[in-house]
N, C-alpha and C positions, 0 to 999 in steps of 0.2 A: 756828380750831373745836374744839368740845368734843364729842368723840367717846367714846362706849362702844363697847367691843368685847365682845361676849360670845363667850366661848370661851378657854379658857387651857391649851390643847393645845399642838402646836407650833407650828401657822401660826398661830391666835389671838393666841401670844405674840409669835411675832415681829410682825406685824402693829400689834400694840398699842405693840413697838420702836419700830418704821420711822415710827410716825406719831408717835411723843414726838421722836424724832431730829429730824425735818422740821419740828416747832414747834407741835402742836397739843396742846390739852390732852386727855390719854386717861385713862379708867375703865376696865380689866380687868375684868370679871366672869368667875367660873366657879364652876358647880354641884357640883362633885365637891369635896366639902368638904377632904380630904385633901389633894389637888392645890394649891387655892388657899390653904389656910391654908399649906401650907407654901414655896409662892411669897410670899405675905405676911410669912410670917418671915425669908425667906433672902434675898429682891429677886430669886430667879434661879429658871428651870425648869431649870437644869443644861446650857441653852446659849446661853440669851440671859440677859444682865444688864440688868434692869431701873433705870432712872434713878430719882433720886427725885421727880421730877415727875408720875408714873404712880400716879394711885391705884388702888390694888387692893383688891377686895373680894368679899365672898362675901354681899353683901346686894343682892337684887334691886331692893328698892326704891331703893338710890342707883344702881345703873345704868343704872335706868330715866331717871332725871333729864334727861338728853341726850336730846336732838333726834335726831341723826345717831347710829345703829345699826351698828355693823358686826358681822355674824353668821360666825362660824367653829365650827360645832360638826358632829357626824356629820347627814348629810343626814336621815337616817331620823326625826332630834328636832327638825327644824325647824316641824313643825305642833303638837307639845307647846309649845313654844318661845311659836309666836304666839297660842297661847290662854294662857299664862301672861302675854304682856304688854297682853291684851285690858284687863286691870284698869289696867294704866299709859297708856292713850291710847294704843294700838296704831295706829290708822289717823292719826294726827298724825305721825308718828315717821317718819324717812325712814332706808332702811334699804341697805346694802351687802352682798351676799353673798359669802363667798368660800368657800363649797364647791364641789365639782364632783361633783354627783350627782342623781339621778332619783328621785323617790318611788316605793317598789314598790308599796305599797296601789293607787295612781291612774295612775301611770305620769306624774305632772306632774312640770315642770322646777319647779326652786325658787322660783325668781320667780314662778310660778302658785300656789304654795303660799301664799306670802306677799302675793300680792294677792288671796287667794279672802278671808285672815283681814283685810283691810283695804277700802280704798276705791280706785273707778277713780283717784283723783286722788292716792295716794298715791306718794311717789317712792321706786324701787326699781332698783337699778343689781346690777351683779356684775362683782367684782373677780377675773380668771383669769390664769392665763397660766405661763412657768417658772419656778423658782426654788427654793432650797432655805433655810429658815434658817441654814442650816451656813454655807452660801456669802455671803448675804446680810450676815451680821454680822463676816465677813473682808473684807468693804466689795468682792463681787465682783457687778459691776452684772449686769443684768438687764431684758428688756421685756416689758409684761404689758399687757392690755388692761382696760380698764371699759368696759361697754355698759348701754344702757340704751331702754325705749322712752320716756324722757324725754330730748330730745335736750340740754337746757338743763342737764339735772342732770349728765348724762355729762359734756358738758365744762367744768362748774363743778367737778365732782370729779376729772378730769385736771387741771386749772390747780391742786388744792389739794394735789394729793400726788405729783405729777412730781418727781422730781429727780435730782441725777445716778446715783444707785445702783437706782432705778427709773426707765424710760421707758416710760410710757403711750401706747397708742395709743387713739383713738376705734374702739371697735366700733360695725359698721353692722347685727348680724344674731344678734339675742338670742336669738333659736331656736338658731341655727348656733352659736354661741357655747357656748352652756348645753350645749346635746347633746355637744359634742364637746370639752369640758374634761369631761363626766361620762365621755365613752367611753373616752376617752383611759387611764383609769385600769384598763379590762378590758385593753386592749392590752398596758398595763404587766405584770397580769397572766400573762399569754401569754408577754411576754418573759421574765419570773423563772423561769416553768414551762420554756423552752426553756433558761435559764442552769443550771437544775438538773438538767438533762438532757444537759446537756453540746453540744446544738445551737446554740448560741448563733451561729455564721452563718446560722444562720436570722433574725436579728434585722432584716436587711436586706429580706428578701422578706416580714417581720411588718410591717413599717413601710410598704411600698410599698400591702399590699393591704389592711392595716386601715383606712389613709388612704380607700381607693378605698371600702369598705363602709360607711364612718360620713359618708362624702358622702354615700351613698347614702340613709341614713338621716334626713339631716339634709335633704335633696332632700325626701323623703317627707313628713316635719311641716312643709313650706313654707319651711324655712330655705334658704340660699344655700350650696351646695355647696362653694364657695372658702373657706366659713370653714373646713372639715375640713381645708384645706393653712395655714391661719394658727399664730397663738399659742396660741388656744384646744387646739388639739390637736395639729398635726405639729409644730408650734413647742414644743411641753412634750415630745417625745417623748424629748431627750435626758436631761433631768431625770426622768422615768420610766419610760424603759425601760434605761438604761444605769448611774445614778447610784447609787453605794453608798448614797445618803439617801433613796432610793424605797422607801415603804412598801410600795406594791402590788409594784413589781418584786421584792420581797426576799421579801414574801409567798407569792407564787409559786414563787420559788426554795426555799424551805423546804418548800411543801407537796407538790413535785417530789421531795423528798427525803425524804419522810415526817415531818419535824420541825414543829413547831407555832411558830408568829410572834405575839407578844402583840400587836402596835400595831393599830391600825385600817386596815384596807386598805379603802377606800371601792368598790371595784372588784368587789368580792366580792357587795356589795348591789346596786352600779348593774349588772350583768350579766343579773340576775334582771329587774328592771325594762325594761332595752335589748329583752330579748328578749320580752316583751310589746306591747312598740311594735312589733319586728319583723313579729308574728305580727297586729296588728291593721291595720296601714300596708301587709303584704303584702312587708316587704323580706327580703332574702337577706342573712345576716348570719353566713358560715360561721366565723370565729375567734372570734365571740362566744358563737357557740352549742358551738364547742368548750371554750370556758372553762368553760362552764357544764356540761356533761356532764362537766367534769373535779372542779369543783369541788361539783358536789350532784348527781351521780350515778354517782361512782365510778369514772368511765371513766378508764381509765391514760393518764396524762400524755403520755408519748413516742408510743404510739399514735396518741393522737386529735390532735397535733399534726403527726405526718407526714400522717397522713391528709389534712390541709388542703393538703399539695402533690403530692398525687399524684389530685387531684380529676379529672373528666373534662376534657382538653385542649379548649381556648378560645382566645380572640384576649385578649391583654393588656384591652382597653379597650374 
């Protein structure tokens, strides 16, 4: 396949490296000129070493020539990208979304944002699940999910992208998989806050209760609550709540310590969008609410997190 990967950050670069590794013809595009031109010059982003076959470009005209388009950019930038792609036949392309987020201004899932900018016939899939570039490049395998409202397209992508390094499962709940994947970044920040306050022993409870509240949200939005227990959410907890490579966990830890973290933590934006959905659909999301209070309203992290575990007594399920 001829594939364009839009986004030259950590995960976009990993995807480009992986797709090239399994035999596809890959073009990697980035609009951060300093970043992409550094990659063009050195053929590396500091973690991934790009093979000679990958075409690395800073020109959207070059990137837009391929029909199959993988997008791996900050979730709040998707709408702007789709507007830019209108000049290059956006509705005739096929999209694979590799971000985990929800649009703050609308509460829309990212596949909905892309759908709104294209047509009902445009093929759109999501690629989600656990794994870090630092591990994939060492040959450490993992399992991931591809989902789409187009079953034929989903099955085609799984057949084209599967390898010994990544085993793909067929997703069967686009709503649940997108919401679960986005929400796990919020739980990741909560885990980092626990780490930063020396409360890491509460992560087990965080995992159990976090999965339950996300399952409630998925159900309210019309998805299958079991998706919260799959690879999109619970299956991604090790990579997000424990790994030293997790941006969201690290952001939470440094926030709790009063330190700045310079890399993107999608959960910071997602929690705002999720709470809007929770209000709209009348869903109780205490962990997400606590994270929001800490990040946006100045609540003290330790007090906010401990309050979660001293709520009124009730049954577990």
